[in-house]
N, C-alpha and C positions, 0 to 999 in steps of 0.2 A: 687417251690411249685406246686404239680398235680392239674391241673383244672377239678373239678367235671363235669363230663358229665352229662347232664339231658336227661332222655329217656321220650319218650312221644309216644303214639299211632299214627298209620297212618289209615285213612280211604280212602279205595280204592273204587272208583266208577266212573259212565260215567257221563260226562258233558252234554250229550245230554238231551233236554226236556222229561219229561215224570213221570211216578210215582216213581221209584226208586229215582231220582234226588231231587224229591220232599221230599222225607223220609229224606234225607240227609240233604238238606235245613232246614226240620223241627229241625233236631237236632242242626244244628247251632242257628237258630233263639230261641231255647228254652234253650240256654245256655250249651248244653252237650259239644260242641267242646271248650269252655272257661273253664270248668270244668277240662275237661281231657288234654287240650292242644294239642288237633287233628292236625295232619297235613293232608290235603287232596290231594290225586293223583289222576288226572283224567286219565283212561286208553283208553278212548272211547270219540269221540265228532261227531257231525253233520259234514257233508261233504264227499268228495271224499275218496277212498281208500288209497291214498297217505297220507293225513293229518291224516285218521285215524290211520295208520302206524306208522307215525311219533310220534302220542299223545301216542300210547301204548307202544312204544321202549322208549321213554323220561321217563315215568313214571316208567317202570321196572328199567332202569338203576339209576333212582332217588331212587327207593326203595332199590337197593343194595348199593349204596353209603351210605344212611341212615343207613342201617343194619350193613355194615363194620364199619362204625365210631361210632357204640355202642349207636345210639340215638332212636332205636325202642323199644318199650315196648312190644307191640302187635299191629296186624292189624285186622281192620273190613274191610271185603272184601264183597261188594255187587256184585251178580251175577244174570244172569238171565239163558237163556237155548242157546243151541248152541254155536257159538263162542264167546259169554259172558264167558258161564260156563267155556269152555277150556282155555281161556285167563286167566281168574282170578286164576284157578288151578294152572296155571305157577306161579304166583305171591306167591301163598300160600307154592307150592312145594320147590320153592326157598329159601323163608322166612323160611320154616321147616328145609331144609338142613344148613342153616344159624344161626339156634337155636332161631328164634322168632315165638312164638305161634300166632295163626291165628283163627278168628272167619270168616266162610262163611255164608252170610246172603242171603239165595234164595228168589228172588222175581219173577221169571218168571213164568208167567201165563201157560205158554204149556210146563212146565218142564216135566211132565207125557207123554205127546205126544212125546216129544224130546228123552226120555230114552226109551221109547217102540219102538222106530224106529230105534234105534241102533243095530248094529250085536252083537252077543255074546261078540266079544272081546271089543267092546266099551263099553258094560254094565259092564264088568269086571274092565275096567278103571274107570268109573264113581265109582263102589263099592270101588275101592282104592283110589281114590280121597276123596271120603267122609268119608272114616273110617280112613284117615290119615290127616284129619284136626282136630284142638283142639274141636271145637264147631261148629256144623251146626245149625243155626238159621232158622227156618221156621216160617210161618203165621199163621198155624191153626194146629189143633190136626189131621185132613184128612190129611194134608202135612205130619206130622210127621209119620204117619201110613205107608203111601207110601215110605218115605224116609229109614225107617227101614226095609220095604220090599225088598228094593234094596241094602241095607248095613246096615246088623243087628247089626254091632259093632259100628256104627256112634254114636257120642255123640250128640243128637238131642234136641233142647229146642224150645219151642214155644216161641215167641215174637210177639204180635200182631203188625201190624201197629197202628198208633195212630194221633188223631188232638189235637191241641189245642182249647178248646171250645171258641167259640165268646164271647167277653164281650158285656155287654148291653141287653137290649130286644130285642126280634125279632121285624123286622118292620113287620107291618100289611100289609098284600097284598090286592089287590083290588081285592073282588069277582065277578067284572064285568068281570075280564079277566080270562085266563086259560093258562099260560105259562108253557110249559115243557121243561125243559133243558137236554141236553146230553153234556157230555164233555167227550174226549178221543180221542185216533186215529181213524181217518175215515177208516174203512174197514169192512172186513167180520168179524174179529174174534171179535171185540165189538160189532157186531150185528147193526151198524148203517143202512143197507141195510133193515134188517127186521124192523126195526122202522120206515122207510119211507114208505115201502109198508104196514104196519099197519096203518099210519096216515090218509088215507082216510076215514076209518072207525070212528075215532075219531071226523073228521070234518063233518061227518053226524049228529053227536049228540052235537058237539059244534063247529057250523062254524066259529066263530071268534077266535078259539083256534089258539096259536102260537107256533110253535116248534123250539127251537132256539138249535143249533148245534154248538158246540164250539170244537176245534182242527185241527191238520193238519193231513196228510195221503192222502187218495185219496178223494179229495174235488171236482174236477171236474167229478168224475165218480159220486158222490153222487148227485150234482147238475142237472147232465143228468138224473138221475133216478127221481128226484123231478119233473123234467119239464115233463117226460115222463107219470107221474102218474098224473099230473095236480094240483099238490099241491104247486108250487113255491111261491104262494102269502102268502102261511101259513108257510114258512120254513125259517129260516135266517141262513145263515151260516157266523159265527162267526170269523173263523181262529182261530189261535192259543191264547188261554186266559192265559194271565199273572194274578198274585196273586191278583192285585188290581180290575181288570176287574173280576176275578171269584168271588170275594165277592159281587160286585154288581150283577152279574146274578144270585147267590145264593139267594140273597134278593130278586129278582124278580120273581123267579121261584115259581110255585105252585106245582110241580113235578119234581123230578129227575128221569131219566131212564137212566139204562146201561144194554141192552140186550145182554151181552157178551156168547161168547161161551166158553172161558175161561179165569181165574182169578186166582189170589191168594186171596190177601184180597185188593180190590181196594181202594185207598185213596180217588177217587171221592166220592165214596159211604159214606166213613166216614163223608168227610167234608159236604155232604149234609145233613147228619142225624143231625151234629151238629148245623147246621144252621135250624133246625126243618122244613127241606123240605122232604115230605114223599119221600119213594125211590120206583121204579118198578125195578127188576133186576133178574138174574138168578140163578138155582140152582148149581152153580160152585165153585170149590175150597173151600175157607173157609167163603164164604158169608154166607150159610146155619148156620154157628156157630155164626153169627152176627145178622142175621135176622130171627125172628119166622114169617111165613107167616100170615099176617093178623092182627097181632099184632103190629108190630113196621115196617112194611114194606111189600110190596107185591113180592113174589116169583113166576116165571113162568120157564118152561122149554126152553132151548135155541131154538131159530128157531120157538116157536110157536107163529105165527103173531095174531092169534085168540085171543089168552090168553092176548098178550101185548095191543091190542086195548082195550080188554075189561076190564083190570086194569086200563087203562088211562082214559077210559069212566067213570068208577065207580067214580074214585077219583075226575073226572072234575065235576060230577053232584052232587055229596053227599059232601059238605063243612063239615060237621058234621064227617064224617067218615074220611075224608082227615086230618083233625086237630088233630083227635084221634091217626092216625098213626103217624102224624109229633110229636105229643109230646112225644109218647111212643118211636120212634126212637132216639130223643135227649137224652132222660134218658137213654136208652141203652148204647149208646156212651160215656156220661158222667161217667157212672158206670165202664165201663170196656175197653174202648178203647181211654183214654184222656191221656193227657201227664202225668197228676198226679198220673196214675196208671200204665204206662208201661214203662217210663222212669227209676223208681228206680229197675224195674225188669232187663232191660239191664245194668244198673249200677252195679247190682249185678254180672252179668256175667263179666263184665269187672275186677271187683276186684278179682274174682277168678282165672282170665287169666295172668294177667299183670305181667311181670318180671322186 
């Protein structure tokens, strides 16, 4: 008697901490893995080049083994820019040659910069890769426009990042304090140096204000900058923040700030808004499709330290305005960027592509 082979999809993603992994962990938490019986292949991890090479090679050969045994119905492949894009497209191309459909889910905040810096031969290769993937998922309409400009025949679908709305009432924050929270990789791209340079102006108006900075990256450089600006007493570096700690800090924060130069649709902004924390961020990527300036958040141009300090000062001094922004932000996320809205859209894509 022949044994029936059960096919299941494969989720291809990094093991390294960050927004992309947070998205996939949310899929796990919210039942998507269980409903579709996903296998998770890690193609990248933290560490030196050798362990990264071993991780990628191991995932690649595991994929081939599973496909050749007829166990893969489709692949959902998460990619960023540069090495991540090329590495993940090796997986997709191989799967396609072996008859398995794939979804390429683009997260990389600097994808446009990466593409524009390529020579014409590299751009043609990107075009071929995008047009020869069954579905390309992007995080915003602006990204869809960009991808179709690079590869007009690509099958591009917008699927927003999402958050699961917190349960229970929001905790009332002390009006005597003013805590501003940043979560992200510390470095130039996320704007943390601009934030530190803007902070002295905030302290002039709110001398007891506290800036909480969570994340890995250029921590020592950030600490040295804070010291040179004379603000070390008003800045706390939290290091990497896990999910439990993140919840605690979001409940403590009066404002969340992310003054990035490049983004897709950052999970940290969605999470802050879901916790009824007003957000100050920049007009990059898909953020303007989420936030209407002055209504459910505050948008500034990347690198505008004066506008950044002014926005933080206004939110710090005007409790009524801050609370109105916070409530409108939570409403916006609940209506269009929650699990109840986005997961059914994703499962519709799965249903159409599976074999």
